[in-house]
BAFI-3210 file (N, C-alpha, C; in Angstrom, 3 decimals, decimal comma, padded with zeros to 6 digits):
// residues 120
n [1|2|3|4|5|6|7|8|9|10|11|12|13|14|15|16|17|18|19|20|21|22|23|24|25|26|27|28|29|30|31|32|33|34|35|36|37|38|39|40|41|42|43|44|45|46|47|48|49|50|51|52|53|54|55|56|57|58|59|60|61|62|63|64|65|66|67|68|69|70|71|72|73|74|75|76|77|78|79|80|81|82|83|84|85|86|87|88|89|90|91|92|93|94|95|96|97|98|99|100|101|102|103|104|105|106|107|108|109|110|111|112|113|114|115|116|117|118|119|120]
n.u [010,111|008,877|006,723|005,658|005,197|002,891|001,027|001,035|-000,320|-002,948|-003,789|-004,238|-005,568|-007,985|-008,665|-009,064|-011,124|-013,163|-013,127|-013,860|-016,479|-018,110|-018,263|-019,587|-018,078|-018,126|-017,815|-015,280|-012,493|-011,368|-008,273|-007,540|-005,274|-003,271|-003,272|-000,626|000,804|000,079|000,373|003,168|003,182|001,199|003,354|005,202|003,954|003,841|006,509|007,164|004,999|006,238|008,290|007,869|006,638|009,081|010,143|010,974|008,571|008,231|008,947|006,940|004,579|004,805|003,616|004,773|006,585|005,473|004,218|006,112|007,071|005,033|004,670|006,755|006,139|004,075|005,098|007,285|005,608|004,065|001,343|-001,235|-002,820|-004,913|-005,449|-004,725|-006,254|-008,825|-008,537|-007,840|-009,890|-011,790|-010,438|-011,035|-013,811|-013,725|-013,294|-012,052|-010,618|-008,959|-007,764|-005,863|-004,065|-002,999|-001,890|000,017|001,699|002,252|004,097|006,071|007,072|008,127|010,001|011,653|012,581|013,969|016,295|017,404|017,806|020,072|022,329|025,371]
n.v [014,135|013,715|014,978|013,427|010,838|011,846|012,012|009,581|008,059|009,509|009,054|005,868|006,163|006,898|004,898|002,521|003,244|003,656|001,040|-000,289|000,800|-000,345|-003,065|-003,174|-004,350|-005,805|-007,677|-009,769|-010,542|-013,773|-014,138|-012,025|-009,143|-007,594|-004,705|-003,168|-004,667|-004,312|-001,989|-002,240|-003,669|-001,588|000,199|-000,926|-001,761|001,400|002,177|000,532|001,278|003,828|003,753|002,268|004,553|005,247|003,817|003,467|004,211|002,382|-000,038|000,223|-000,581|-003,160|-006,189|-008,027|-006,721|-005,022|-007,174|-008,869|-007,501|-007,131|-009,933|-010,359|-008,975|-010,259|-012,573|-011,982|-011,181|-013,531|-013,654|-013,377|-012,309|-012,554|-012,535|-009,939|-008,278|-008,262|-007,786|-004,891|-004,205|-004,742|-002,758|-000,421|-000,033|001,354|004,317|005,748|004,010|003,638|005,955|006,172|004,301|004,860|007,611|006,421|005,101|007,107|008,546|006,252|006,209|008,904|008,650|007,210|008,296|010,142|009,395|008,203|010,698|012,075|009,789|009,830]
n.w [-002,853|-000,859|-001,878|-004,017|-002,581|-001,206|-003,304|-004,266|-002,466|-002,178|-004,279|-004,396|-002,020|-003,089|-004,961|-003,488|-002,015|-004,012|-004,876|-002,688|-002,398|-004,272|-003,759|-000,808|002,438|005,380|006,825|009,031|007,413|007,323|007,324|009,457|008,767|011,136|012,418|012,777|011,014|008,569|008,349|007,666|005,350|003,478|003,789|001,878|-000,228|-001,078|-001,608|-003,332|-005,502|-005,681|-006,757|-009,262|-010,293|-011,244|-013,140|-016,670|-019,438|-021,279|-019,593|-017,303|-018,660|-018,962|-017,806|-015,984|-014,073|-012,051|-011,150|-010,028|-008,096|-006,390|-005,461|-004,359|-002,357|-000,818|-000,922|001,308|003,717|004,049|002,837|000,339|-002,758|-002,951|000,055|000,593|-000,572|000,423|002,711|002,580|001,824|003,738|005,447|004,515|004,467|007,834|007,894|009,654|010,858|008,694|008,225|010,262|010,002|007,653|008,610|010,051|008,296|006,461|008,678|008,969|006,478|006,003|007,876|006,710|004,746|005,741|006,858|004,574|003,385|004,703|004,839|003,017]
ca.u [009,857|007,487|005,272|005,465|004,085|001,445|000,426|000,710|-001,279|-003,950|-004,456|-004,087|-006,754|-009,156|-008,974|-009,514|-012,534|-013,664|-013,490|-014,924|-018,064|-018,560|-018,884|-018,922|-017,548|-018,756|-017,385|-013,764|-011,855|-010,683|-007,158|-007,188|-004,151|-003,333|-003,013|000,619|001,615|-000,802|000,876|004,442|002,772|001,449|004,776|006,192|003,327|003,738|007,363|006,966|004,231|007,382|009,286|007,184|006,882|010,602|010,674|010,530|007,773|008,191|009,013|005,721|003,582|005,308|002,605|005,661|007,516|004,750|003,855|007,211|007,407|003,841|004,613|007,802|005,902|003,127|005,724|007,723|004,601|003,143|000,114|-001,380|-003,272|-006,861|-005,859|-004,430|-007,172|-009,843|-008,186|-007,748|-011,437|-012,548|-010,066|-011,721|-014,802|-013,878|-012,596|-011,166|-009,086|-008,033|-007,189|-004,829|-003,252|-002,003|-001,109|000,950|002,411|002,591|005,020|007,200|007,834|008,707|011,311|012,554|013,098|015,129|016,961|017,734|018,501|021,121|022,976|026,373]
ca.v [012,945|013,589|015,249|012,084|009,749|012,357|011,740|008,013|008,096|010,165|008,337|004,978|005,806|006,727|004,004|001,739|003,828|003,129|-000,564|-000,453|001,520|-001,027|-004,403|-002,876|-005,678|-005,537|-008,979|-009,251|-011,643|-014,860|-013,909|-010,247|-008,600|-007,132|-003,001|-002,564|-004,964|-003,705|-000,653|-002,529|-003,986|-000,521|001,125|-001,529|-000,913|002,484|002,299|-000,236|002,394|005,103|002,712|001,985|005,554|006,112|003,149|003,949|003,845|000,768|-000,693|000,210|-001,133|-004,573|-006,720|-008,719|-005,599|-004,901|-008,623|-009,262|-006,509|-007,414|-011,414|-010,536|-008,324|-010,951|-013,906|-011,318|-011,052|-014,980|-013,434|-013,458|-011,131|-012,294|-011,976|-008,719|-006,901|-008,830|-007,074|-003,809|-003,751|-004,129|-001,691|000,559|000,105|001,888|005,584|006,346|003,404|003,471|007,169|006,175|003,628|005,777|008,257|005,562|004,743|008,544|008,762|005,332|006,830|010,295|008,173|006,207|009,546|011,015|008,712|008,120|012,153|011,922|009,133|010,426]
ca.w [-002,690|000,057|-002,650|-004,788|-001,799|-000,891|-004,485|-004,877|-001,046|-002,501|-005,805|-004,003|-000,846|-003,421|-005,674|-002,748|-001,352|-005,082|-004,982|-001,635|-002,864|-005,742|-002,725|000,618|003,076|006,786|007,846|009,288|006,966|007,858|007,992|009,122|009,166|012,398|012,187|012,566|009,946|007,424|008,182|007,268|004,193|002,826|003,363|001,048|-001,325|-001,618|-001,727|-005,109|-006,697|-006,066|-007,886|-010,563|-011,078|-011,970|-014,185|-018,142|-019,771|-021,576|-018,552|-016,648|-019,102|-018,969|-016,404|-014,959|-013,586|-010,886|-010,421|-009,607|-006,788|-005,734|-005,309|-002,929|-001,150|-000,782|000,053|002,821|005,055|004,165|002,404|-001,051|-003,241|-001,829|001,654|000,866|-000,755|001,362|003,786|002,125|001,033|004,890|006,446|003,413|005,610|008,281|007,097|010,775|010,980|007,573|008,124|011,388|009,243|006,608|009,525|010,572|006,698|005,961|009,634|008,741|005,030|006,231|008,410|005,865|003,778|006,343|007,178|003,789|003,002|005,719|004,199|002,420]
c.u [008,500|006,074|004,847|004,680|002,991|000,443|000,052|-000,392|-002,464|-004,327|-004,814|-005,509|-008,139|-009,326|-009,413|-011,358|-013,403|-014,489|-014,459|-016,092|-018,896|-019,165|-018,271|-018,555|-017,324|-018,091|-016,072|-013,484|-011,031|-009,272|-006,872|-005,795|-004,122|-002,925|-001,462|001,439|001,172|-000,197|002,772|004,171|002,641|002,781|005,616|005,429|003,503|004,950|007,595|006,223|005,323|008,170|009,080|006,992|008,299|010,985|010,404|009,417|007,665|008,245|007,540|004,902|003,681|004,656|003,691|006,472|006,733|004,036|004,796|007,397|006,132|004,166|005,843|007,072|004,755|003,748|006,423|006,874|003,442|002,022|-000,230|-002,273|-004,412|-006,640|-005,254|-005,469|-008,685|-009,676|-008,325|-009,383|-011,627|-011,797|-010,901|-013,182|-015,274|-012,583|-011,976|-010,161|-008,205|-007,183|-005,799|-004,079|-002,559|-001,323|000,277|002,235|003,389|004,133|006,075|007,958|008,471|010,088|012,171|013,474|014,089|016,400|017,828|018,525|019,939|022,436|024,009|025,922]
c.v [012,556|014,081|014,250|011,229|010,239|011,996|010,420|007,789|008,260|009,191|006,895|004,777|005,705|005,974|002,554|001,936|003,412|001,945|-000,887|-000,325|000,457|-002,557|-004,097|-004,243|-005,280|-006,995|-008,719|-010,391|-012,650|-015,132|-012,572|-010,256|-007,595|-005,245|-002,761|-003,700|-004,941|-002,704|-001,118|-002,916|-002,937|-000,043|000,408|-001,451|-000,007|002,508|001,338|000,582|003,333|004,825|002,433|003,331|005,992|005,053|004,162|003,605|002,423|-000,258|-001,091|-000,389|-002,877|-005,320|-007,322|-008,068|-005,884|-005,701|-008,860|-008,849|-006,990|-008,931|-011,221|-009,636|-009,229|-012,175|-012,924|-011,573|-012,726|-014,414|-013,380|-012,331|-011,224|-011,855|-010,289|-007,742|-007,557|-007,938|-005,087|-003,185|-003,732|-003,269|-000,578|000,837|000,849|002,844|005,798|005,360|003,190|004,967|006,793|005,380|004,107|007,042|007,852|005,435|006,030|008,755|007,790|005,879|007,914|009,726|007,974|007,378|009,986|011,054|008,320|009,211|012,391|011,509|010,025|009,698]
c.w [-001,772|-000,708|-003,575|-004,130|-001,277|-002,218|-004,491|-003,038|-001,579|-003,967|-005,080|-002,632|-001,723|-004,579|-004,767|-002,040|-002,480|-005,000|-003,818|-001,737|-003,943|-004,397|-001,188|001,525|004,605|007,313|007,567|008,145|007,529|008,250|007,934|009,649|010,187|011,691|011,816|011,547|008,642|007,365|007,345|005,341|003,034|002,805|002,256|-000,448|-002,019|-002,018|-003,555|-005,492|-007,044|-007,027|-009,318|-011,060|-011,521|-012,954|-015,513|-018,276|-020,356|-020,061|-017,206|-017,349|-019,460|-017,489|-015,664|-014,078|-012,281|-010,382|-009,487|-008,272|-005,747|-004,810|-004,045|-002,065|-000,093|-000,266|001,246|003,726|004,705|003,832|001,061|-001,592|-002,677|-001,067|002,034|000,341|-000,266|002,620|003,665|001,878|002,975|006,124|005,496|004,659|006,410|008,084|008,322|010,952|009,830|007,304|008,902|011,081|008,432|007,625|009,555|009,167|006,675|007,084|009,323|007,459|005,207|007,350|007,797|004,773|004,385|006,564|005,560|002,746|003,924|005,886|003,179|000,858]
res [m|h|k|t|l|s|y|i|l|l|i|t|m|a|f|l|i|q|c|s|s|e|k|p|a|t|d|i|p|e|e|l|i|p|d|s|l|m|v|e|i|l|c|d|v|y|l|v|e|g|l|m|l|q|l|s|y|q|d|r|k|r|p|e|v|g|k|y|y|y|q|y|i|y|k|k|y|g|i|n|k|e|i|f|m|e|n|m|t|y|y|t|t|d|v|k|r|l|d|a|l|h|d|k|v|i|a|k|l|s|r|i|e|s|s|s|d|s|q|p]
***
């Protein structure tokens, strides 16, 4: 699972960097998500992405499946897609900060994986 998470993180990071290079954002979003909360959100996003990879091909092609999971994340954290994307764009303009966030995300996901491995 660790290898899968690494691939997901790498692909997501490359996608976000590509998106940010199209429209660089230097302004702080009106509703800035604090680093600690962004770590929590990204952990959930990566878990959803991992889950989506485990679904059958037919299920992955249904847009409402992914949309449902993302809507759950947005509702859980009291944000919407626009706020999330604005913040991701903002965070991708500061590579050191984004790397630090991803280090925390990887550490948290590793703890989750370890605790699930130790359960019967």
